[in-house]
C-alpha positions in Angstrom: -128.5 -15.2 56.3 -125.9 -15.0 59.1 -125.7 -17.6 61.7 -124.0 -15.3 64.3 -124.4 -11.8 65.7 -121.8 -9.0 65.6 -122.2 -7.1 68.7 -119.9 -4.5 70.3 -118.2 -5.2 73.6 -120.0 -2.6 75.7 -121.6 -2.2 79.1 -124.0 0.3 77.6 -127.2 -1.1 76.0 -127.5 1.6 73.3 -124.6 0.6 71.1 -125.7 -3.0 71.4 -129.2 -2.1 70.2 -127.9 0.0 67.4 -125.8 -2.9 66.1 -128.6 -5.6 66.9 -131.7 -4.1 65.3 -130.3 -3.9 61.7 -129.2 -7.6 62.2 -132.5 -8.7 63.2 -134.1 -6.9 60.3 -131.6 -8.6 57.9 -132.2 -11.9 59.5 -136.0 -11.8 59.3 -136.0 -10.1 55.8 -134.8 -13.4 54.3 -137.3 -15.5 56.0 -141.1 -15.5 56.0 -141.8 -18.2 58.5 -143.2 -16.6 61.7 -142.1 -19.2 64.1 -138.6 -19.3 62.8 -138.3 -15.5 62.9 -139.7 -15.2 66.4 -137.3 -18.0 67.7 -134.4 -16.2 66.2 -135.4 -12.8 67.6 -135.8 -14.2 71.0 -132.4 -15.9 70.8 -130.8 -12.7 69.5 -132.2 -10.6 72.4 -131.2 -13.2 74.9 -127.7 -13.5 73.5 -127.2 -9.8 73.2 -128.2 -8.8 76.7 -128.5 -12.1 78.7 -131.9 -11.2 79.9 -133.5 -13.7 82.1 -136.3 -14.6 79.8 -137.2 -13.5 76.3 -140.1 -14.7 74.4 -143.5 -14.2 72.7 -147.1 -14.9 73.5 -149.6 -15.2 70.7 -153.3 -14.1 71.1 -155.6 -17.0 70.9 -159.2 -15.8 71.5 -159.1 -14.4 75.1 -155.8 -16.0 76.1 -152.1 -15.4 75.4 -150.5 -18.7 74.4 -146.7 -19.3 74.9 -144.7 -19.1 71.7 -141.0 -19.2 70.9 -138.9 -18.3 73.9 -135.3 -18.3 75.4 -134.9 -19.0 79.1 -136.4 -21.2 81.9 -139.9 -22.8 81.6 -142.7 -20.3 81.4 -146.4 -20.0 81.9 -148.3 -21.6 79.0 -151.4 -19.5 79.0 -152.1 -16.0 80.3 -155.7 -14.7 80.4 -156.7 -11.3 78.8 -155.8 -8.4 81.1 -154.0 -10.6 83.6 -150.4 -10.0 84.5 -148.0 -7.6 82.8 -148.5 -9.4 79.4 -152.3 -9.4 79.7 -152.2 -5.8 80.7 -150.0 -4.7 77.8 -152.4 -6.6 75.4 -155.5 -5.0 77.1 -153.9 -1.5 77.1 -152.4 -1.8 73.7 -149.2 -0.1 75.0 -145.7 -1.1 75.9 -145.4 -1.6 79.7 -142.2 -1.1 81.6 -142.3 -2.6 85.2 -139.5 -1.8 87.5 -140.7 -4.3 90.2 -143.0 -7.0 89.0 -144.0 -7.9 92.7 -145.4 -4.4 92.9 -147.6 -4.8 89.8 -151.3 -5.5 90.7 -152.1 -9.0 89.4 -148.6 -10.0 88.5 -148.3 -13.6 87.4 -145.2 -15.1 88.8 -144.1 -17.7 86.2 -140.7 -17.6 87.9 -139.8 -16.1 91.3 -136.6 -15.1 89.8 -138.1 -12.5 87.5 -137.8 -9.0 89.1 -138.6 -6.6 86.2 -140.2 -6.7 82.9 -141.0 -5.0 79.7 -143.9 -6.1 77.4 -144.6 -4.8 73.9 -147.8 -5.5 71.9 -147.5 -6.5 68.2 -150.2 -6.0 65.7 -151.7 -7.7 62.7 -154.5 -6.0 60.7 -154.9 -3.4 63.6 -155.3 -5.9 66.4 -152.8 -7.1 68.9 -151.7 -10.6 67.6 -148.8 -11.3 70.1 -146.7 -9.7 72.7 -142.9 -9.6 73.2 -142.1 -10.3 76.9 -138.7 -9.6 78.3 -137.9 -10.4 82.0 -134.9 -9.6 84.1 -133.7 -11.1 87.4 -132.7 -7.4 88.3 -135.0 -4.8 89.8 -135.6 -1.8 87.6 -133.6 -3.2 84.6 -135.5 -1.6 81.8 -135.8 2.0 80.9 -137.1 4.4 78.2 -134.0 3.5 76.2 -135.0 -0.2 76.1 -138.5 0.7 75.2 -137.3 3.0 72.4 -135.1 0.4 70.7 -137.4 -2.5 71.3 -140.2 -0.6 69.7 -138.1 -0.4 66.6 -138.7 -4.2 66.4 -142.4 -3.7 66.1 -142.6 -3.0 62.3 -139.9 -5.6 61.6 -141.9 -8.3 63.4 -145.3 -7.0 62.2 -144.2 -7.4 58.5 -144.2 -11.3 58.9 -147.3 -11.8 61.1 
């Protein structure tokens, strides 16, 4: 297992994702512990892109509960269908939100968060957790981010 990432010096995200995804796969292939893997994935994404907040929320009955993350303190619990995370869980689809303040029912865990992308992750056909990434910039996520972050879904779902 490598203790560091090898990433290109680039302003563009695509070459960084192209280098990062295989490293995340290699990192998690050698470890079966879910918490350890989620913590390293959050750290790798935060290090690679310096996003404001990167983390996971796991499904516990009708609530999302905070899991491993990188960034400032976060909301501990999010009800089903509430906020961007709850909506992604309810809709069972990736949500890209250009301006979180314009999202109906947005939960402001931090007033510094301006845009967000949330991906549902599955175990046995049901949403088991969500990957939540926040930016302190408006409109910071695109179809490119969605495309590459969705490549993490089967990598993560393998060890859930």
